[in-house]
C-alpha angles and dihedrals in degrees: 000000000000118000096233094173089075089070095048111129117212112223100165098109094046091049092046092052091050092049091048091052092048093050092049095048098038097046093056093034091059097040108041099048089042091055090044094051091046092050094049090044086062092053108036135039101207118082092207091077091048092049093050094046091043096051090046089052093048091049093048093040094051092050093046094046092044091050090050090053090048093050092047089052093047090048090055090050093048092048093050092048090048093051092043090053089050092049092053089050091051093048089053098043104024100036099151093047092051091048089055090050089055089051090050090056092051091046090053088054089059098248120155121254092253095050091042092057094046091048091048093051091050093050096049094052088085121044095204092052090044092052093046090050092053092046093054103035103029100034098025092230123144118202106261122231107259089219093050097096097055093038092051090049092053096045095048092045093051093044089051092051092048092047093045094053093058097072093038097049096086091055090063091062105029121065099199111076096213092049089049091048092055089054093043091051093055096044095044096044090050090049091046091052093048091046093048090045094056094039090054093045091055093047094047096249121132099279096211092052092042093050091049093049093052091046092050093048090053091046091049092050092049094045092050092050091048094048094047091049090051091046093052092044090053090058 
């Protein structure tokens, strides 16, 4: 029988990164344009103004959110590179101290003194392996994917656009802004609940409560924007 588990490819981190990007982009994409459209609906009758403002906001928001994801990814890479350079320097100039830090890691794993020493001597034979070991087990840093920054920017930006078009979609087909808002409220609140449900299920939170919380936050933001617009219009 073939040992098929040797060929198993772990994809947890990549999937986790993708889900994180979608959550970040989609949550803001559903909420912000929804609140904007609701606020404008309380101030103007024509849906054309709301469509133009909404599309402009979705474009600007997707770029801003994508750029934020890119900068976060680059910061992670820069931080890792900086710490790796420092680790190499310490291996070169503080060799005995670094050896002892390797031993400490193995002792924390519960290895015997004899095994600890053998494992330490094996690790320090190769400086690259030594540095990688210290990065992961002393500093708790995993080597970031070099394509993570650009991939994150794309994922977040697209998720924001998809989310933002949901509350705006009724305004493309209904001329009266208040009628369009009523449809937008129903569609967006359902989407917010579904989004919150699955996000909570993935993160281990009660999905029904999580979905309800996300839906109520979006509803509160839209209601506040609509009320403020009506209040200003009244003056």
